[in-house]
MDAnalysis code that builds the backbone (N, CA, C; Angstrom):
import MDAnalysis as mda
import numpy as np

u = mda.Universe.empty(333, n_residues=111, atom_resindex=np.repeat(np.arange(111), 3), trajectory=True)
u.add_TopologyAttr("name", ["N", "CA", "C"] * 111)
u.add_TopologyAttr("resid", np.arange(1, 112))
u.add_TopologyAttr("resname", ["MET", "ARG", "TRP", "ASN", "LEU", "ARG", "MET", "VAL", "ALA", "ALA", "GLU", "ARG", "GLY", "VAL", "TRP", "LYS", "SER", "THR", "ASP", "LEU", "ARG", "ARG", "ALA", "LEU", "GLY", "ASP", "ALA", "GLY", "LEU", "ASP", "MET", "SER", "ALA", "GLY", "LYS", "MET", "SER", "HIS", "LEU", "TRP", "SER", "GLY", "THR", "PRO", "ILE", "SER", "ILE", "ARG", "LEU", "ASP", "ASP", "LEU", "ASP", "VAL", "ILE", "CYS", "SER", "VAL", "LEU", "GLY", "CYS", "VAL", "PRO", "GLY", "ASP", "LEU", "LEU", "VAL", "PRO", "GLU", "PRO", "LYS", "THR", "GLU", "SER", "THR", "GLU", "VAL", "ALA", "VAL", "ALA", "THR", "VAL", "ALA", "GLY", "SER", "GLY", "SER", "GLY", "SER", "GLY", "SER", "GLY", "SER", "ASP", "VAL", "ARG", "PRO", "ILE", "ARG", "ARG", "LYS", "ASP", "GLY", "GLN", "ARG", "SER", "LEU", "PRO", "PRO", "ALA"])
u.atoms.positions = np.array([
    [4.567, 3.417, -3.843],
    [4.950, 2.161, -3.773],
    [4.216, 1.297, -5.063],
    [5.294, 0.410, -5.534],
    [4.809, -0.304, -6.580],
    [4.634, -2.051, -5.845],
    [3.795, -2.561, -6.042],
    [3.548, -3.911, -5.511],
    [4.199, -5.128, -6.752],
    [5.017, -5.503, -6.502],
    [6.133, -6.528, -7.300],
    [6.007, -7.925, -7.315],
    [4.644, -8.498, -6.768],
    [4.580, -9.727, -6.498],
    [4.636, -10.817, -7.912],
    [4.013, -10.251, -8.998],
    [4.202, -11.371, -10.420],
    [5.775, -11.288, -10.691],
    [6.453, -10.072, -10.343],
    [7.781, -10.229, -10.829],
    [8.647, -11.102, -10.125],
    [8.591, -10.911, -8.898],
    [9.401, -11.747, -7.665],
    [8.823, -12.970, -7.920],
    [7.931, -13.830, -8.114],
    [7.196, -14.920, -8.364],
    [7.641, -15.517, -9.612],
    [7.800, -14.564, -10.474],
    [8.321, -15.105, -11.825],
    [9.783, -15.589, -11.791],
    [10.558, -14.845, -10.879],
    [11.935, -14.942, -10.860],
    [12.167, -16.058, -10.154],
    [11.130, -16.763, -9.333],
    [11.490, -17.929, -8.753],
    [10.589, -18.981, -9.240],
    [10.075, -18.688, -10.658],
    [9.521, -19.950, -11.547],
    [7.996, -20.387, -11.318],
    [7.508, -19.179, -10.495],
    [5.848, -19.254, -10.173],
    [5.365, -18.281, -11.390],
    [4.463, -18.966, -12.287],
    [3.769, -18.228, -13.303],
    [2.584, -18.113, -13.191],
    [1.857, -18.811, -12.240],
    [0.111, -18.564, -12.355],
    [-0.038, -18.288, -10.823],
    [-0.969, -17.414, -10.584],
    [-1.708, -17.100, -9.604],
    [-2.299, -18.536, -8.626],
    [-2.664, -19.490, -9.217],
    [-2.954, -20.495, -8.893],
    [-1.781, -21.427, -8.078],
    [-0.713, -21.401, -8.716],
    [0.236, -22.019, -8.406],
    [0.834, -21.613, -6.889],
    [0.748, -20.234, -7.111],
    [1.133, -19.114, -5.641],
    [0.215, -19.573, -4.493],
    [-1.169, -19.674, -4.799],
    [-2.071, -19.618, -3.982],
    [-2.176, -21.255, -3.569],
    [-1.843, -22.235, -4.196],
    [-1.699, -23.494, -3.730],
    [-0.473, -23.500, -2.700],
    [0.619, -22.947, -2.953],
    [1.819, -23.090, -2.144],
    [1.468, -22.363, -0.991],
    [0.974, -21.156, -1.091],
    [0.534, -20.407, 0.168],
    [-0.509, -21.259, 1.157],
    [-1.188, -21.853, 0.389],
    [-2.149, -22.749, 1.555],
    [-1.269, -23.823, 1.874],
    [-0.394, -24.087, 1.246],
    [0.588, -25.458, 1.979],
    [1.134, -24.854, 3.137],
    [1.577, -23.695, 3.175],
    [2.164, -22.994, 4.160],
    [1.226, -22.630, 5.286],
    [0.120, -22.571, 5.170],
    [-0.838, -22.113, 6.080],
    [-1.822, -21.061, 5.914],
    [-1.438, -20.433, 4.702],
    [-2.209, -19.142, 4.299],
    [-3.427, -19.448, 3.428],
    [-4.366, -19.879, 3.832],
    [-5.724, -20.103, 2.767],
    [-6.363, -18.922, 2.569],
    [-6.260, -18.291, 1.032],
    [-6.579, -16.852, 0.646],
    [-7.895, -17.704, -0.463],
    [-8.770, -16.735, -0.639],
    [-9.659, -16.796, -1.610],
    [-9.344, -16.399, -2.927],
    [-9.885, -17.333, -3.831],
    [-9.483, -16.776, -5.297],
    [-9.375, -15.464, -5.810],
    [-10.740, -14.489, -5.121],
    [-10.478, -13.225, -5.144],
    [-9.555, -12.454, -4.810],
    [-9.324, -12.955, -3.570],
    [-8.132, -11.882, -2.952],
    [-6.673, -12.111, -3.599],
    [-6.694, -13.640, -3.795],
    [-5.370, -13.926, -4.694],
    [-5.250, -13.302, -6.206],
    [-6.316, -13.222, -6.801],
    [-6.694, -12.567, -8.148],
    [-5.872, -10.877, -7.950],
    [-6.724, -10.332, -6.688],
    [-6.392, -8.866, -6.473],
    [-4.860, -8.777, -6.323],
    [-4.119, -9.460, -5.619],
    [-2.751, -9.482, -5.169],
    [-1.871, -9.758, -6.194],
    [-2.396, -10.632, -7.215],
    [-1.464, -11.106, -8.381],
    [-1.567, -10.348, -9.549],
    [-2.749, -9.381, -9.719],
    [-2.827, -8.760, -10.736],
    [-3.107, -7.248, -10.507],
    [-3.143, -6.749, -9.267],
    [-3.360, -5.351, -8.928],
    [-2.426, -4.953, -7.810],
    [-2.394, -3.845, -7.212],
    [-1.835, -3.316, -6.046],
    [-2.564, -3.222, -4.799],
    [-2.209, -4.093, -3.803],
    [-3.478, -3.984, -2.683],
    [-3.314, -2.747, -1.819],
    [-4.583, -2.537, -1.434],
    [-4.609, -1.334, -0.767],
    [-3.942, -1.182, 0.599],
    [-4.297, -2.568, 1.228],
    [-3.517, -3.187, 2.383],
    [-3.387, -4.370, 2.409],
    [-2.329, -4.990, 3.559],
    [-2.004, -6.330, 3.281],
    [-1.460, -6.491, 4.795],
    [-2.287, -7.724, 5.397],
    [-1.770, -8.114, 6.829],
    [-0.390, -8.433, 6.971],
    [0.395, -7.994, 7.650],
    [1.696, -8.222, 7.895],
    [1.952, -9.851, 8.063],
    [1.198, -10.621, 8.754],
    [1.266, -11.991, 8.859],
    [0.982, -12.577, 7.286],
    [0.214, -12.309, 6.499],
    [-0.028, -12.442, 5.298],
    [1.225, -12.243, 4.416],
    [1.864, -11.137, 4.322],
    [3.046, -10.903, 3.871],
    [4.421, -11.600, 4.322],
    [4.272, -11.989, 5.469],
    [5.424, -12.933, 6.118],
    [5.103, -14.190, 5.368],
    [3.939, -15.019, 5.405],
    [3.858, -15.854, 4.757],
    [4.437, -16.096, 3.258],
    [3.678, -14.867, 2.312],
    [4.093, -14.733, 0.940],
    [5.777, -14.666, 0.841],
    [6.410, -13.944, 1.771],
    [7.802, -13.814, 1.717],
    [8.334, -15.153, 1.913],
    [8.076, -15.881, 3.030],
    [8.218, -17.367, 3.111],
    [8.412, -18.054, 2.210],
    [6.999, -18.203, 1.428],
    [6.978, -19.182, 0.146],
    [7.792, -18.718, -1.023],
    [7.932, -17.556, -1.221],
    [8.940, -16.790, -2.398],
    [10.198, -16.928, -1.905],
    [10.942, -16.952, -0.804],
    [12.048, -16.894, -0.501],
    [12.623, -15.504, -0.646],
    [12.009, -14.528, -0.299],
    [12.147, -13.063, -0.689],
    [12.009, -12.361, 0.887],
    [12.236, -10.876, 0.550],
    [11.806, -10.189, 2.140],
    [10.880, -8.949, 1.439],
    [10.065, -8.088, 2.112],
    [9.164, -7.414, 1.915],
    [9.586, -6.326, 0.717],
    [10.842, -5.857, 1.015],
    [11.419, -5.100, 0.236],
    [11.642, -5.478, -1.113],
    [11.575, -6.936, -1.315],
    [11.400, -7.175, -2.637],
    [10.036, -7.095, -3.393],
    [9.203, -7.225, -2.545],
    [7.754, -7.071, -2.961],
    [7.335, -5.720, -2.822],
    [7.486, -4.607, -2.135],
    [7.045, -3.316, -2.184],
    [8.272, -2.463, -2.599],
    [8.029, -1.994, -3.689],
    [9.404, -1.284, -4.458],
    [9.075, 0.183, -4.393],
    [9.891, 1.054, -3.969],
    [9.449, 2.551, -3.953],
    [9.700, 3.080, -5.169],
    [8.905, 3.981, -5.466],
    [8.897, 4.619, -6.855],
    [9.230, 6.159, -6.727],
    [10.031, 6.868, -7.573],
    [10.364, 7.991, -7.150],
    [8.876, 9.174, -7.385],
    [9.062, 9.956, -6.555],
    [8.053, 10.979, -6.711],
    [7.583, 11.658, -7.711],
    [6.375, 11.840, -8.107],
    [5.739, 12.591, -9.598],
    [5.384, 14.002, -8.844],
    [5.389, 14.679, -9.667],
    [4.878, 16.224, -9.354],
    [3.336, 16.233, -8.760],
    [2.523, 15.490, -9.196],
    [1.175, 15.268, -8.765],
    [0.867, 14.872, -7.353],
    [2.182, 14.021, -7.096],
    [2.443, 13.324, -5.798],
    [2.798, 14.561, -4.734],
    [4.130, 15.406, -5.483],
    [4.323, 16.759, -4.509],
    [3.414, 17.392, -4.491],
    [2.579, 17.844, -5.301],
    [1.529, 18.948, -5.169],
    [0.120, 18.440, -4.115],
    [-0.100, 17.349, -4.204],
    [-0.996, 16.487, -3.434],
    [-0.345, 16.601, -1.637],
    [0.633, 16.441, -1.549],
    [1.358, 16.301, -0.184],
    [1.296, 17.612, 0.356],
    [1.935, 18.496, -0.529],
    [1.975, 20.025, -0.499],
    [0.548, 20.410, 0.170],
    [-0.555, 20.211, -0.541],
    [-1.797, 20.946, -0.161],
    [-2.417, 19.928, 0.951],
    [-1.868, 18.858, 1.364],
    [-2.631, 18.268, 2.575],
    [-1.838, 18.835, 3.607],
    [-0.576, 18.763, 3.558],
    [0.040, 19.332, 4.748],
    [-0.017, 20.994, 4.789],
    [-0.532, 21.655, 3.899],
    [-0.628, 23.083, 4.035],
    [0.388, 23.907, 3.859],
    [1.169, 23.611, 3.030],
    [2.390, 24.224, 3.034],
    [2.430, 24.594, 0.971],
    [1.217, 24.876, 0.655],
    [1.239, 25.302, -0.555],
    [1.531, 26.571, -1.001],
    [2.030, 27.780, 0.017],
    [2.231, 29.036, -0.011],
    [4.007, 28.824, 0.069],
    [4.744, 27.511, 0.469],
    [6.031, 27.232, 0.500],
    [6.673, 27.728, 1.761],
    [5.933, 27.996, 2.911],
    [6.688, 28.313, 3.946],
    [6.999, 27.172, 4.640],
    [6.359, 25.791, 4.415],
    [6.525, 24.524, 5.037],
    [6.309, 24.585, 6.515],
    [5.823, 25.410, 7.118],
    [5.865, 25.490, 8.651],
    [4.649, 25.016, 8.785],
    [3.504, 24.992, 8.064],
    [2.073, 24.664, 8.440],
    [1.513, 25.452, 9.162],
    [1.867, 26.821, 9.470],
    [1.319, 27.596, 10.276],
    [0.142, 28.350, 9.438],
    [-0.040, 28.372, 8.477],
    [-1.157, 29.052, 7.308],
    [-2.357, 27.889, 7.523],
    [-2.403, 26.895, 8.015],
    [-3.415, 25.911, 7.980],
    [-4.241, 26.385, 9.100],
    [-5.668, 26.499, 8.779],
    [-6.739, 26.825, 9.713],
    [-7.855, 26.062, 9.854],
    [-8.216, 25.746, 10.928],
    [-9.478, 24.834, 11.025],
    [-10.678, 25.240, 10.084],
    [-11.260, 24.309, 9.791],
    [-12.584, 24.305, 8.764],
    [-13.497, 24.589, 9.605],
    [-14.151, 25.631, 9.279],
    [-15.494, 26.105, 10.276],
    [-16.827, 25.277, 9.695],
    [-17.409, 25.092, 10.326],
    [-18.667, 24.143, 10.426],
    [-19.888, 25.263, 9.869],
    [-20.933, 24.905, 9.129],
    [-21.670, 26.093, 8.615],
    [-22.301, 26.856, 9.713],
    [-22.462, 26.486, 10.997],
    [-23.059, 27.208, 12.306],
    [-22.050, 28.306, 12.736],
    [-20.772, 27.912, 12.010],
    [-19.714, 28.938, 12.684],
    [-18.825, 28.576, 13.828],
    [-19.328, 26.991, 14.337],
    [-18.507, 26.692, 15.355],
    [-17.423, 26.000, 14.893],
    [-16.532, 25.649, 15.735],
    [-15.813, 24.708, 15.307],
    [-15.799, 23.479, 15.812],
    [-15.747, 22.093, 15.127],
    [-15.976, 20.893, 15.457],
    [-14.953, 20.461, 16.568],
    [-15.355, 19.392, 17.562],
    [-14.519, 18.941, 18.511],
    [-13.784, 17.812, 17.897],
    [-12.603, 17.788, 18.563],
    [-11.562, 16.888, 18.040],
    [-11.971, 15.513, 18.370],
    [-11.452, 14.533, 17.993],
    [-11.853, 12.936, 18.239],
    [-11.481, 12.601, 19.703],
    [-12.445, 11.715, 20.082],
    [-12.119, 11.483, 21.321],
    [-11.259, 10.410, 21.565],
])
């Protein structure tokens, strides 16, 4: 996913993060300067749905305008295959084995 906040804001005549922060504050979303800077200049690791709703309301957009899917890259496909355990190409996940602890015992699943 690509975070597209700056482009969406620019299309609506908002060129500075401080202007967007002020508009969000007027709509009831008080955001620190640091958080606003991170949303404006980077890709957030997470965002609250309530915050996303206010941002979309202020900018007159939908979440799909802000979160743009990107095509898969080779490194992404390899990472997904490795995590899924389908590196052998079977895709069934049957070759995934539990990781043994140093004492030879299996760890317990989360409660």
